[in-house]
C-alpha beads as a LAMMPS data file, in Angstrom:
LAMMPS data file: protein, C-alpha beads

276 atoms
275 bonds

1 atom types
1 bond types

-500.0 500.0 xlo xhi
-500.0 500.0 ylo yhi
-500.0 500.0 zlo zhi

Masses

1 110.0

Atoms # bond

1 1 1 -39.004 74.210 144.333
2 1 1 -40.149 71.652 141.771
3 1 1 -37.550 70.917 139.111
4 1 1 -39.490 68.421 136.948
5 1 1 -41.317 70.282 134.162
6 1 1 -45.075 70.016 134.163
7 1 1 -46.968 69.303 130.990
8 1 1 -50.431 70.423 129.996
9 1 1 -52.957 68.080 128.439
10 1 1 -55.531 69.114 125.816
11 1 1 -58.910 69.779 127.386
12 1 1 -62.419 70.206 126.055
13 1 1 -64.587 72.837 127.706
14 1 1 -68.205 73.936 127.473
15 1 1 -68.847 77.664 127.854
16 1 1 -71.825 79.987 127.434
17 1 1 -71.381 83.635 126.387
18 1 1 -72.771 86.254 128.795
19 1 1 -75.027 87.720 126.123
20 1 1 -77.848 88.237 128.627
21 1 1 -75.826 88.478 131.838
22 1 1 -77.180 90.819 134.483
23 1 1 -77.685 90.849 138.244
24 1 1 -81.352 91.405 139.049
25 1 1 -81.618 89.083 142.052
26 1 1 -79.322 87.859 144.813
27 1 1 -78.754 84.174 145.528
28 1 1 -75.216 84.481 146.904
29 1 1 -73.341 87.160 148.892
30 1 1 -71.493 88.422 145.828
31 1 1 -74.671 89.464 143.987
32 1 1 -75.895 93.036 144.494
33 1 1 -78.709 94.097 142.143
34 1 1 -77.931 97.756 142.865
35 1 1 -74.564 97.457 141.066
36 1 1 -75.057 97.635 137.290
37 1 1 -73.266 95.224 134.978
38 1 1 -71.244 96.623 132.080
39 1 1 -72.404 94.017 129.554
40 1 1 -69.953 94.862 126.717
41 1 1 -67.094 94.616 129.221
42 1 1 -68.430 91.331 130.623
43 1 1 -68.556 89.914 127.107
44 1 1 -65.030 91.123 126.316
45 1 1 -63.683 89.564 129.517
46 1 1 -65.426 86.276 128.766
47 1 1 -64.108 86.278 125.200
48 1 1 -60.588 86.810 126.526
49 1 1 -60.961 83.678 128.656
50 1 1 -62.373 81.658 125.742
51 1 1 -59.613 82.822 123.422
52 1 1 -56.942 82.046 126.009
53 1 1 -58.142 78.455 126.263
54 1 1 -57.990 78.097 122.503
55 1 1 -54.525 79.650 122.353
56 1 1 -53.359 77.032 124.857
57 1 1 -54.585 74.283 122.546
58 1 1 -57.885 73.469 124.208
59 1 1 -61.256 72.985 122.530
60 1 1 -64.150 75.233 123.535
61 1 1 -67.706 74.185 122.774
62 1 1 -70.485 76.763 123.066
63 1 1 -73.865 76.542 124.774
64 1 1 -76.452 78.960 123.378
65 1 1 -77.518 81.582 125.956
66 1 1 -81.166 82.056 126.902
67 1 1 -82.416 85.620 127.502
68 1 1 -84.511 84.376 130.437
69 1 1 -81.471 82.840 132.191
70 1 1 -78.850 85.497 132.994
71 1 1 -76.645 83.098 134.983
72 1 1 -76.092 80.642 132.115
73 1 1 -72.622 82.127 131.656
74 1 1 -71.659 80.105 134.728
75 1 1 -71.612 76.935 132.663
76 1 1 -69.714 74.862 135.220
77 1 1 -72.897 74.542 137.256
78 1 1 -74.907 72.759 134.555
79 1 1 -73.468 69.228 134.726
80 1 1 -70.522 67.048 135.700
81 1 1 -68.779 64.940 133.064
82 1 1 -66.480 62.051 134.030
83 1 1 -65.138 59.518 131.511
84 1 1 -67.782 60.536 129.015
85 1 1 -70.720 60.098 131.400
86 1 1 -72.869 63.133 132.216
87 1 1 -74.704 63.751 135.469
88 1 1 -76.924 66.763 134.983
89 1 1 -77.657 69.463 137.530
90 1 1 -80.682 70.194 139.662
91 1 1 -80.482 73.765 140.909
92 1 1 -81.289 74.849 144.441
93 1 1 -82.802 78.209 143.415
94 1 1 -85.805 78.681 141.146
95 1 1 -84.047 81.448 139.210
96 1 1 -81.648 78.894 137.709
97 1 1 -83.858 75.798 137.448
98 1 1 -84.325 75.913 133.669
99 1 1 -80.573 75.921 133.052
100 1 1 -80.474 72.208 133.864
101 1 1 -82.662 71.294 130.911
102 1 1 -80.636 73.453 128.530
103 1 1 -77.467 71.596 129.486
104 1 1 -79.017 68.140 129.154
105 1 1 -80.422 69.092 125.758
106 1 1 -76.958 70.195 124.630
107 1 1 -75.395 66.856 125.568
108 1 1 -78.189 64.838 123.986
109 1 1 -77.851 66.876 120.801
110 1 1 -74.078 66.702 120.590
111 1 1 -73.186 63.061 120.406
112 1 1 -73.668 61.716 123.920
113 1 1 -75.478 58.380 124.147
114 1 1 -78.782 58.444 125.999
115 1 1 -77.537 55.944 128.595
116 1 1 -74.578 58.195 129.396
117 1 1 -76.667 61.281 130.225
118 1 1 -78.681 61.301 133.440
119 1 1 -81.023 63.864 134.967
120 1 1 -80.397 63.747 138.732
121 1 1 -82.904 63.052 141.468
122 1 1 -81.185 65.195 144.084
123 1 1 -80.008 68.800 144.094
124 1 1 -76.483 69.233 142.780
125 1 1 -74.995 72.200 140.980
126 1 1 -72.596 70.420 138.695
127 1 1 -68.944 71.292 138.878
128 1 1 -69.832 74.076 141.238
129 1 1 -69.814 71.401 143.940
130 1 1 -68.122 68.411 142.262
131 1 1 -64.342 68.502 141.729
132 1 1 -62.713 65.559 139.950
133 1 1 -59.255 64.286 140.920
134 1 1 -57.442 61.143 139.826
135 1 1 -58.669 59.203 142.856
136 1 1 -61.890 60.846 144.009
137 1 1 -64.748 63.156 143.326
138 1 1 -64.694 65.872 145.976
139 1 1 -68.240 67.015 146.709
140 1 1 -69.331 70.216 148.426
141 1 1 -72.450 70.584 150.541
142 1 1 -73.866 73.086 152.979
143 1 1 -75.296 75.833 150.775
144 1 1 -76.392 74.405 147.420
145 1 1 -75.883 70.717 146.671
146 1 1 -77.672 68.098 148.756
147 1 1 -75.628 65.440 150.600
148 1 1 -77.905 62.914 148.851
149 1 1 -76.361 63.954 145.539
150 1 1 -73.029 62.568 146.713
151 1 1 -74.302 58.980 146.815
152 1 1 -76.039 59.541 143.507
153 1 1 -72.792 60.682 141.879
154 1 1 -70.843 57.784 143.360
155 1 1 -73.293 55.242 141.991
156 1 1 -73.427 56.872 138.570
157 1 1 -69.711 57.460 138.061
158 1 1 -68.401 54.497 140.049
159 1 1 -65.832 56.653 141.813
160 1 1 -65.395 57.344 145.532
161 1 1 -67.091 60.608 146.495
162 1 1 -65.672 62.569 149.432
163 1 1 -68.187 64.925 151.062
164 1 1 -66.914 68.307 152.246
165 1 1 -68.948 70.734 154.356
166 1 1 -68.818 74.402 153.365
167 1 1 -69.465 76.844 156.205
168 1 1 -68.761 80.355 154.868
169 1 1 -71.586 81.709 152.656
170 1 1 -69.082 83.649 150.530
171 1 1 -67.773 80.262 149.402
172 1 1 -71.145 78.777 148.619
173 1 1 -69.815 76.326 146.006
174 1 1 -66.819 74.040 146.327
175 1 1 -65.243 75.646 143.266
176 1 1 -64.947 78.943 145.121
177 1 1 -62.909 77.310 147.902
178 1 1 -60.884 74.569 146.190
179 1 1 -59.207 74.030 142.824
180 1 1 -57.810 70.809 141.360
181 1 1 -54.360 71.679 140.029
182 1 1 -53.296 68.284 138.707
183 1 1 -56.050 65.729 138.197
184 1 1 -53.462 63.097 137.325
185 1 1 -51.719 63.473 140.654
186 1 1 -54.390 64.475 143.176
187 1 1 -52.925 67.947 143.654
188 1 1 -55.144 70.799 144.874
189 1 1 -55.166 74.261 146.391
190 1 1 -57.833 75.342 148.863
191 1 1 -58.862 77.792 151.572
192 1 1 -59.254 75.944 154.904
193 1 1 -61.573 78.425 156.622
194 1 1 -64.263 77.790 154.004
195 1 1 -64.707 74.273 155.429
196 1 1 -65.960 72.720 158.662
197 1 1 -63.314 71.409 161.110
198 1 1 -63.992 67.823 160.095
199 1 1 -63.710 68.610 156.399
200 1 1 -60.474 70.532 156.994
201 1 1 -59.087 67.423 158.678
202 1 1 -60.144 65.266 155.725
203 1 1 -58.506 67.630 153.247
204 1 1 -55.294 67.714 155.290
205 1 1 -55.220 63.903 155.321
206 1 1 -55.951 63.504 151.600
207 1 1 -53.770 66.393 150.407
208 1 1 -50.925 66.932 152.902
209 1 1 -48.935 68.929 150.327
210 1 1 -51.793 71.119 149.094
211 1 1 -51.245 74.774 148.327
212 1 1 -53.064 76.687 151.070
213 1 1 -54.641 79.979 150.007
214 1 1 -54.733 83.051 152.211
215 1 1 -57.933 84.818 153.190
216 1 1 -57.057 87.650 150.800
217 1 1 -56.613 85.391 147.790
218 1 1 -59.745 83.417 148.599
219 1 1 -61.699 86.678 148.860
220 1 1 -60.464 87.585 145.354
221 1 1 -62.092 84.308 144.267
222 1 1 -58.585 83.091 143.447
223 1 1 -59.556 79.463 143.897
224 1 1 -62.198 79.708 141.185
225 1 1 -59.504 78.653 138.744
226 1 1 -58.894 76.142 135.954
227 1 1 -55.725 74.093 135.474
228 1 1 -54.719 71.976 132.495
229 1 1 -51.912 70.350 134.452
230 1 1 -49.458 73.160 133.759
231 1 1 -51.277 76.422 133.049
232 1 1 -53.506 77.737 135.834
233 1 1 -55.982 80.408 134.763
234 1 1 -57.158 82.351 137.800
235 1 1 -58.417 85.808 138.796
236 1 1 -55.606 88.318 138.382
237 1 1 -56.372 89.907 141.760
238 1 1 -55.286 86.725 143.591
239 1 1 -51.688 87.936 143.516
240 1 1 -50.577 85.854 146.493
241 1 1 -51.125 82.607 144.597
242 1 1 -48.885 83.349 141.637
243 1 1 -45.467 82.724 143.157
244 1 1 -46.514 79.611 145.144
245 1 1 -47.904 78.166 141.911
246 1 1 -44.672 78.922 140.068
247 1 1 -42.635 77.237 142.803
248 1 1 -44.669 74.097 142.169
249 1 1 -43.966 74.220 138.449
250 1 1 -47.261 75.702 137.297
251 1 1 -47.681 78.682 135.001
252 1 1 -50.262 81.073 136.491
253 1 1 -52.217 83.180 134.012
254 1 1 -54.138 86.083 135.507
255 1 1 -57.570 86.791 134.055
256 1 1 -59.814 89.816 134.582
257 1 1 -63.422 88.687 134.951
258 1 1 -64.430 91.518 137.236
259 1 1 -67.848 92.029 135.677
260 1 1 -68.747 88.360 136.055
261 1 1 -67.565 88.460 139.659
262 1 1 -70.657 90.609 140.278
263 1 1 -72.625 87.385 139.811
264 1 1 -70.385 85.423 142.160
265 1 1 -68.268 83.633 139.566
266 1 1 -64.935 83.745 137.811
267 1 1 -62.777 81.463 135.669
268 1 1 -63.993 78.063 136.847
269 1 1 -67.648 79.076 137.092
270 1 1 -67.520 79.910 133.372
271 1 1 -65.892 76.595 132.443
272 1 1 -67.398 73.122 132.418
273 1 1 -64.885 70.399 131.570
274 1 1 -66.010 67.698 129.145
275 1 1 -63.873 64.795 130.348
276 1 1 -63.613 62.025 127.736

Bonds

1 1 1 2
2 1 2 3
3 1 3 4
4 1 4 5
5 1 5 6
6 1 6 7
7 1 7 8
8 1 8 9
9 1 9 10
10 1 10 11
11 1 11 12
12 1 12 13
13 1 13 14
14 1 14 15
15 1 15 16
16 1 16 17
17 1 17 18
18 1 18 19
19 1 19 20
20 1 20 21
21 1 21 22
22 1 22 23
23 1 23 24
24 1 24 25
25 1 25 26
26 1 26 27
27 1 27 28
28 1 28 29
29 1 29 30
30 1 30 31
31 1 31 32
32 1 32 33
33 1 33 34
34 1 34 35
35 1 35 36
36 1 36 37
37 1 37 38
38 1 38 39
39 1 39 40
40 1 40 41
41 1 41 42
42 1 42 43
43 1 43 44
44 1 44 45
45 1 45 46
46 1 46 47
47 1 47 48
48 1 48 49
49 1 49 50
50 1 50 51
51 1 51 52
52 1 52 53
53 1 53 54
54 1 54 55
55 1 55 56
56 1 56 57
57 1 57 58
58 1 58 59
59 1 59 60
60 1 60 61
61 1 61 62
62 1 62 63
63 1 63 64
64 1 64 65
65 1 65 66
66 1 66 67
67 1 67 68
68 1 68 69
69 1 69 70
70 1 70 71
71 1 71 72
72 1 72 73
73 1 73 74
74 1 74 75
75 1 75 76
76 1 76 77
77 1 77 78
78 1 78 79
79 1 79 80
80 1 80 81
81 1 81 82
82 1 82 83
83 1 83 84
84 1 84 85
85 1 85 86
86 1 86 87
87 1 87 88
88 1 88 89
89 1 89 90
90 1 90 91
91 1 91 92
92 1 92 93
93 1 93 94
94 1 94 95
95 1 95 96
96 1 96 97
97 1 97 98
98 1 98 99
99 1 99 100
100 1 100 101
101 1 101 102
102 1 102 103
103 1 103 104
104 1 104 105
105 1 105 106
106 1 106 107
107 1 107 108
108 1 108 109
109 1 109 110
110 1 110 111
111 1 111 112
112 1 112 113
113 1 113 114
114 1 114 115
115 1 115 116
116 1 116 117
117 1 117 118
118 1 118 119
119 1 119 120
120 1 120 121
121 1 121 122
122 1 122 123
123 1 123 124
124 1 124 125
125 1 125 126
126 1 126 127
127 1 127 128
128 1 128 129
129 1 129 130
130 1 130 131
131 1 131 132
132 1 132 133
133 1 133 134
134 1 134 135
135 1 135 136
136 1 136 137
137 1 137 138
138 1 138 139
139 1 139 140
140 1 140 141
141 1 141 142
142 1 142 143
143 1 143 144
144 1 144 145
145 1 145 146
146 1 146 147
147 1 147 148
148 1 148 149
149 1 149 150
150 1 150 151
151 1 151 152
152 1 152 153
153 1 153 154
154 1 154 155
155 1 155 156
156 1 156 157
157 1 157 158
158 1 158 159
159 1 159 160
160 1 160 161
161 1 161 162
162 1 162 163
163 1 163 164
164 1 164 165
165 1 165 166
166 1 166 167
167 1 167 168
168 1 168 169
169 1 169 170
170 1 170 171
171 1 171 172
172 1 172 173
173 1 173 174
174 1 174 175
175 1 175 176
176 1 176 177
177 1 177 178
178 1 178 179
179 1 179 180
180 1 180 181
181 1 181 182
182 1 182 183
183 1 183 184
184 1 184 185
185 1 185 186
186 1 186 187
187 1 187 188
188 1 188 189
189 1 189 190
190 1 190 191
191 1 191 192
192 1 192 193
193 1 193 194
194 1 194 195
195 1 195 196
196 1 196 197
197 1 197 198
198 1 198 199
199 1 199 200
200 1 200 201
201 1 201 202
202 1 202 203
203 1 203 204
204 1 204 205
205 1 205 206
206 1 206 207
207 1 207 208
208 1 208 209
209 1 209 210
210 1 210 211
211 1 211 212
212 1 212 213
213 1 213 214
214 1 214 215
215 1 215 216
216 1 216 217
217 1 217 218
218 1 218 219
219 1 219 220
220 1 220 221
221 1 221 222
222 1 222 223
223 1 223 224
224 1 224 225
225 1 225 226
226 1 226 227
227 1 227 228
228 1 228 229
229 1 229 230
230 1 230 231
231 1 231 232
232 1 232 233
233 1 233 234
234 1 234 235
235 1 235 236
236 1 236 237
237 1 237 238
238 1 238 239
239 1 239 240
240 1 240 241
241 1 241 242
242 1 242 243
243 1 243 244
244 1 244 245
245 1 245 246
246 1 246 247
247 1 247 248
248 1 248 249
249 1 249 250
250 1 250 251
251 1 251 252
252 1 252 253
253 1 253 254
254 1 254 255
255 1 255 256
256 1 256 257
257 1 257 258
258 1 258 259
259 1 259 260
260 1 260 261
261 1 261 262
262 1 262 263
263 1 263 264
264 1 264 265
265 1 265 266
266 1 266 267
267 1 267 268
268 1 268 269
269 1 269 270
270 1 270 271
271 1 271 272
272 1 272 273
273 1 273 274
274 1 274 275
275 1 275 276
């Protein structure tokens, strides 16, 4: 058990309220248009997450929702921000294409220099498939983001990008299968069976002490979590992750985002980090 106390660091997040959230199409295995969304409950659950971030001392910026874009609540997919530089998204599915422009417009209208904001050439779905550690950018591929986006991100950010192949359609984005717990110390948790054999071997080499999630906790979308270095906000149903996190010195905070799970997302999907 870890004895050295962990400390959180103030974060800045971009979120979008689920004002127009619904499930009328299916672009991942979690989405079932026959299951109605309780919109007031979805909004209350989202507000609980937003308020929890603020109570922990973090800043939450808001992206205005668009009635034509029900998935905008999953703000993590709209861009990746590293050291103040912004690589926008280019969505794989037509239903979400216009979200990319809304995100770029937000950055350009909120203080980012033009040279620091780039519209990508290749398909990437933001922090859905890019996870930032101290040493690398981990980059998912296989269902959404193009492998070509990995080179593009490496050139733009000037950081090594490690490609990881996703093989289980339930874990269609990297952020459903892996979570960065401590971006100052290259500490992660992940679900091995979401990855190809070669990618599992890479993860084991890079992160020999990673927290390994069970199939049950992965299926609860427990890895779709956000850590500030101490507090880990994750789906409350991922009960098997709580004690292992505590043993490592983290403070797990269970969140109920059950209505948003109907769209295939949870804590991390709703949270884009604006890294200074």
